[in-house]
C-alpha positions in Angstrom: 0.0 0.0 0.0 1.4 3.4 -0.9 0.0 6.9 -0.6 1.1 10.5 -0.8 1.0 12.9 2.2 2.3 16.4 2.5 5.2 16.1 0.0 6.1 12.5 1.1 5.4 9.1 -0.3 4.4 6.5 2.3 4.8 2.8 1.6 3.5 0.3 4.1 5.0 -3.2 4.1 4.6 -6.4 6.0 7.9 -7.1 7.8 6.6 -10.4 9.3 3.3 -12.1 9.6 0.9 -9.4 10.7 3.7 -6.9 11.5 3.2 -3.8 9.4 5.8 -1.0 9.1 6.0 2.2 6.9 8.7 3.7 4.9 8.6 7.4 3.9 10.5 9.2 1.1 10.2 12.7 -0.1 8.0 12.9 -3.2 10.7 14.7 -5.1 13.0 11.8 -4.3 15.6 14.1 -2.7 17.0 12.8 0.6 15.9 14.0 4.0 18.7 15.5 6.0 18.3 15.4 9.8 21.1 16.9 11.9 23.5 16.7 9.0 22.7 13.0 8.3 21.3 12.1 4.9 18.5 9.6 4.6 17.1 8.4 1.2 14.2 7.0 3.1 13.0 6.5 6.7 11.4 3.5 8.2 9.2 4.7 11.0 7.0 3.4 13.8 6.3 0.1 15.4 5.1 -3.2 14.1 1.4 -2.4 13.5 -1.3 -5.0 13.1 -2.5 -3.6 9.8 -1.2 -1.4 6.9 -3.6 1.5 7.7 -2.2 1.9 11.2 1.4 2.0 9.8 0.4 4.7 7.4 -1.4 6.7 10.1 1.8 6.5 12.2 3.9 7.6 9.3 1.7 10.6 8.8 2.2 11.5 12.4 6.0 11.2 12.0 5.9 13.5 9.0 3.9 16.0 10.9 6.4 15.9 13.8 9.3 16.4 11.3 7.6 19.4 9.8 6.8 20.9 13.3 10.5 20.4 14.2 11.5 22.3 11.1 9.1 25.1 12.0 10.4 25.3 15.6 14.0 25.4 14.6 13.5 27.8 11.8 14.8 28.3 8.3 18.2 26.6 8.8 16.6 23.2 9.4 14.0 23.8 6.6 16.9 24.5 4.3 18.7 21.4 5.5 15.6 19.3 4.7 15.4 20.8 1.2 19.2 20.4 0.6 20.9 17.6 -1.3 
């Protein structure tokens, strides 16, 4: 299952029987840079019991990342856009 959310692509995948995770990537395929570390994708959350729960958690993580950018200011926003 894949979906788009606020400039990111979210892909849910089953890591084991009934253990769902989510992977997020920027929609423009540029890496996410967090504290100077470059990530082409991020696997987020816990082992959820269904793909919808994994996607919901990924959306929450994206929202937190964006709030962090807003709280830190333009420097981190530029860092997220870099690369």
